[in-house]
C-alpha positions as CSV (number, residue, x, y, z in Angstrom):
1,M,10.9,-95.7,-109.4
2,N,8.3,-96.8,-107.3
3,I,5.7,-94.5,-105.6
4,S,7.5,-95.0,-101.8
5,D,10.9,-93.9,-103.6
6,K,8.9,-90.7,-105.5
7,L,7.4,-89.8,-102.1
8,Q,11.2,-90.2,-100.1
9,E,13.1,-87.8,-103.3
10,R,10.4,-85.1,-102.9
11,Y,9.6,-85.4,-99.1
12,G,11.8,-87.3,-97.2
13,K,9.4,-90.1,-96.2
14,S,7.9,-93.2,-97.9
15,H,5.0,-93.6,-96.3
16,L,1.3,-92.2,-96.6
17,S,-1.2,-92.1,-94.0
18,Y,-5.2,-91.4,-93.3
19,S,-4.2,-87.7,-93.2
20,S,-2.5,-87.3,-96.5
21,L,-4.9,-89.8,-98.5
22,K,-7.6,-87.8,-97.1
23,Q,-5.7,-84.6,-98.4
24,A,-5.0,-85.8,-101.8
25,L,-9.0,-86.3,-102.4
26,G,-9.4,-83.1,-102.5
27,D,-6.7,-80.3,-103.3
28,M,-3.3,-81.8,-104.3
29,A,-1.3,-78.2,-103.5
30,Q,-3.0,-78.6,-100.3
31,F,-1.2,-82.5,-99.9
32,D,1.6,-81.0,-100.8
33,R,2.1,-78.7,-98.1
34,Y,0.4,-81.4,-95.8
35,M,3.5,-84.0,-97.0
36,K,6.1,-80.7,-96.4
37,G,4.4,-79.9,-92.6
38,E,3.4,-76.4,-93.6
39,L,-0.3,-77.5,-93.2
40,K,-0.9,-77.5,-89.5
41,Y,-4.3,-77.4,-87.8
42,Q,-5.0,-76.2,-84.2
43,S,-8.2,-75.2,-82.7
44,D,-10.2,-75.7,-79.4
45,A,-11.7,-78.9,-80.2
46,L,-8.6,-80.2,-81.6
47,D,-7.0,-79.3,-78.1
48,F,-9.9,-80.9,-76.2
49,G,-9.7,-84.1,-78.4
50,T,-6.0,-84.9,-77.8
51,L,-6.8,-84.4,-73.8
52,Y,-9.9,-86.7,-74.0
53,D,-7.8,-89.0,-76.0
54,M,-5.0,-89.2,-73.8
55,L,-7.6,-89.4,-70.4
56,L,-9.1,-92.6,-72.0
57,F,-6.0,-94.4,-73.7
58,E,-3.2,-93.0,-71.7
59,R,-4.7,-91.9,-68.3
60,E,-1.0,-92.0,-66.6
61,Q,0.7,-89.9,-69.2
62,A,-2.0,-87.3,-69.0
63,F,-1.5,-86.8,-65.4
64,E,1.9,-86.2,-66.4
65,K,1.7,-83.8,-69.3
66,Y,-1.4,-81.7,-68.4
67,V,-1.4,-79.2,-65.5
68,V,-5.0,-78.1,-64.4
69,L,-5.7,-74.9,-64.2
70,S,-6.1,-73.3,-60.9
71,D,-8.1,-70.0,-60.8
72,S,-6.8,-69.6,-57.4
73,E,-3.2,-69.5,-58.2
74,V,-3.8,-67.1,-61.2
75,M,-5.6,-64.6,-58.6
76,S,-2.6,-65.1,-56.0
77,R,-0.3,-63.5,-58.5
78,L,-2.2,-60.5,-58.9
79,S,-2.2,-57.2,-57.5
80,D,-4.6,-55.7,-54.5
81,K,-6.6,-53.7,-57.3
82,A,-6.6,-56.4,-59.8
83,K,-8.1,-58.9,-57.1
84,A,-10.5,-56.3,-55.9
85,S,-11.7,-55.4,-59.5
86,K,-15.4,-56.5,-60.6
87,K,-13.8,-59.0,-63.0
88,P,-10.7,-60.2,-62.3
89,S,-10.1,-62.2,-64.9
90,M,-10.9,-59.6,-67.4
91,T,-7.9,-57.5,-66.6
92,L,-4.9,-57.2,-68.3
93,E,-2.9,-58.3,-65.2
94,Y,-5.0,-61.8,-65.1
95,K,-4.2,-62.3,-68.7
96,S,-0.7,-61.5,-68.2
97,A,-0.5,-63.7,-65.5
98,L,-2.5,-66.9,-67.4
99,A,0.5,-66.1,-70.2
100,S,3.1,-66.6,-68.1
101,M,1.6,-69.9,-66.4
102,K,1.3,-71.2,-70.0
103,E,5.0,-70.5,-70.9
104,E,6.1,-71.7,-67.6
105,A,4.4,-74.9,-68.0
106,L,5.3,-75.4,-71.7
107,E,9.1,-74.7,-70.6
108,E,8.5,-77.9,-68.4
109,G,7.1,-79.7,-71.5
110,K,3.6,-79.6,-70.1
111,I,0.2,-78.4,-71.2
112,I,-2.5,-75.9,-68.9
113,V,-6.2,-77.2,-69.3
114,S,-8.4,-75.7,-68.3
115,H,-10.8,-77.1,-65.2
116,D,-13.8,-77.3,-66.9
117,D,-12.3,-79.3,-70.2
118,W,-10.8,-81.4,-67.5
119,Q,-13.2,-82.0,-65.7
120,M,-15.7,-82.7,-68.8
121,A,-13.4,-85.3,-70.3
122,N,-13.4,-87.2,-67.0
123,D,-17.3,-87.0,-67.0
124,M,-17.5,-88.1,-71.0
125,I,-15.3,-90.9,-70.1
126,D,-17.5,-92.1,-66.8
127,R,-20.9,-92.0,-68.9
128,L,-18.5,-94.4,-71.3
129,A,-18.0,-96.8,-68.4
130,T,-21.5,-96.6,-66.6
131,C,-23.0,-97.5,-70.4
132,G,-20.6,-100.4,-70.7
133,L,-18.5,-99.1,-73.9
134,L,-15.1,-98.6,-71.9
135,D,-14.8,-102.2,-71.0
136,T,-16.3,-103.6,-73.8
137,Y,-15.4,-101.8,-76.8
138,L,-12.6,-99.9,-75.8
139,A,-10.9,-102.7,-73.9
140,G,-7.9,-104.1,-75.7
141,D,-4.7,-102.7,-76.9
142,Y,-4.3,-98.6,-77.2
143,Q,-2.9,-96.1,-79.3
144,V,-0.8,-99.3,-81.6
145,G,0.9,-98.3,-84.3
146,F,2.2,-99.7,-87.4
147,L,4.0,-99.1,-91.0
148,E,2.9,-101.2,-93.5
149,E,2.8,-102.1,-97.2
150,L,-1.0,-102.1,-98.3
151,N,-2.0,-102.5,-102.1
152,G,1.8,-102.1,-102.8
153,I,1.8,-98.5,-101.0
154,Q,3.6,-98.2,-97.6
155,V,1.3,-96.8,-95.0
156,K,1.7,-95.6,-91.3
157,G,-1.1,-94.8,-88.7
158,F,-2.2,-95.2,-85.2
159,L,-5.1,-97.2,-83.7
160,D,-7.1,-96.5,-80.7
161,C,-8.0,-99.7,-79.7
162,L,-7.4,-103.3,-80.7
163,G,-9.2,-106.0,-79.5
164,S,-9.3,-109.4,-79.5
165,N,-11.5,-109.2,-82.6
166,F,-12.2,-106.2,-83.4
167,I,-11.0,-102.6,-83.8
168,S,-12.4,-99.7,-82.6
169,D,-11.5,-95.8,-82.6
170,S,-13.0,-93.0,-80.5
171,K,-14.6,-89.9,-81.8
172,S,-16.2,-86.8,-79.9
173,A,-18.9,-85.6,-82.0
174,R,-21.9,-82.8,-81.7
175,S,-24.1,-85.3,-82.4
176,A,-24.2,-89.2,-82.2
177,E,-27.0,-90.0,-84.5
178,K,-25.3,-87.2,-87.2
179,F,-21.9,-88.9,-86.9
180,R,-22.8,-90.9,-90.3
181,Y,-22.3,-87.5,-92.1
182,A,-19.1,-87.2,-90.6
183,V,-17.8,-90.5,-91.9
184,R,-18.3,-89.6,-95.4
185,D,-17.3,-85.3,-94.9
186,F,-14.0,-86.7,-92.9
187,S,-13.3,-89.5,-95.0
188,Y,-13.0,-91.7,-92.2
189,D,-14.0,-94.6,-94.2
190,I,-10.3,-94.6,-95.5
191,Q,-9.2,-95.0,-91.9
192,A,-11.5,-98.2,-91.5
193,Y,-10.4,-99.8,-94.8
194,I,-6.7,-99.1,-93.6
195,Y,-6.7,-100.5,-90.2
196,T,-9.0,-103.5,-91.2
197,K,-6.8,-104.8,-94.0
198,V,-3.4,-104.0,-92.2
199,F,-4.9,-106.1,-89.2
200,G,-6.7,-108.5,-91.2
201,I,-9.7,-107.8,-88.8
202,K,-13.2,-107.3,-90.2
203,D,-15.2,-105.7,-87.3
204,F,-14.4,-102.0,-86.7
205,Y,-16.2,-99.5,-84.6
206,W,-16.5,-96.3,-84.1
207,V,-17.6,-95.5,-80.3
208,V,-18.7,-91.7,-80.4
209,Q,-19.8,-89.1,-77.9
210,E,-21.6,-86.2,-77.9
211,K,-19.4,-83.2,-76.4
212,T,-22.6,-81.7,-74.7
213,Y,-24.2,-83.3,-71.1
214,P,-25.1,-85.5,-70.9
215,Y,-23.0,-86.9,-73.1
216,L,-24.5,-89.7,-75.1
217,P,-22.7,-92.0,-76.4
218,A,-22.9,-94.1,-79.7
219,L,-21.9,-97.3,-81.1
220,V,-21.5,-96.9,-84.5
221,K,-20.2,-100.2,-86.5
222,C,-18.7,-99.7,-89.9
223,S,-20.6,-101.7,-92.9
224,E,-19.2,-103.8,-95.6
225,Q,-20.4,-100.9,-98.0
226,T,-18.5,-98.3,-96.1
227,L,-15.1,-100.3,-95.8
228,F,-15.9,-100.7,-99.8
229,T,-16.7,-96.8,-100.1
230,G,-13.0,-96.4,-98.1
231,E,-11.4,-98.9,-100.6
232,M,-12.4,-96.7,-103.7
233,K,-11.5,-93.4,-101.6
234,F,-8.3,-95.4,-100.9
235,N,-7.5,-96.3,-104.4
236,D,-8.7,-92.8,-105.9
237,A,-6.1,-90.8,-103.8
238,V,-3.2,-93.0,-104.5
239,S,-4.2,-92.8,-108.4
240,R,-3.9,-88.8,-107.3
241,I,-0.6,-88.9,-105.7
242,R,0.6,-91.5,-108.1
243,K,0.1,-89.2,-111.1
244,F,0.9,-85.9,-109.1
245,L,4.5,-87.7,-108.6
246,T,5.1,-89.0,-111.9
247,D,4.2,-86.0,-113.9
248,N,5.7,-83.8,-111.8
249,Y,3.1,-81.0,-112.3
250,E,2.7,-77.7,-110.1
251,P,0.0,-78.8,-107.8
252,T,-1.8,-75.4,-107.9
253,T,-2.9,-76.7,-111.7
254,D,-5.0,-79.1,-110.0
255,Y,-8.8,-79.3,-110.1
256,L,-12.1,-81.1,-109.4
257,E,-14.2,-82.9,-111.9
258,Y,-17.0,-84.8,-110.9
259,E,-20.7,-85.5,-111.6
260,V,-23.7,-85.1,-109.0
């Protein structure tokens, strides 16, 4: 039984993704939880990243998916007493009205987003347009999905932008200059390796943008060395997964072993 069959038997799906491979480089217990759908991440940063990407790559859908929070609408739901308080937004009535609005949006399949986040995401995209990156290294087919075999393993994913002779991935970051460390820390090199191999395209870029005004952008090219590192990580993760599935050991017995 090959690794795809073992994945299908254990998890009900026969493919791996960048995220699952990244988990396998760390704790196999986390990999196991991720594959079972038990590992969920949620944060304001992730929520903003989703909004930013949708406005960037699927703008029309963003207008259908999101409802921009209007403070005046929340205020219209408050009693005169709550409106007259020094800080209406701090009252229980305001918070209750806001919670009701969010619930109503969810029932309609929409998400409420703050005016500040909506404006910030659009200002960031305007900066990309002004500096020329939007019409060059973010020009092409967006959100391109794939399910392909790579080195005998089925891999699945979505790439942000498939250009004529390049692939690019949009990333927001605290520091455009220090993004080079994020490539290592978050194993973005695995993504780059998978995407370039699956699509047979050598040139891979990250379009990075800082999340603080004035939203400095950066064009970061993935070097051959980084692609090689991504390949080594990919193979290492697959090896760990294969051993885990073949030996059928308890993930909690796993531990890391390395030299520095």
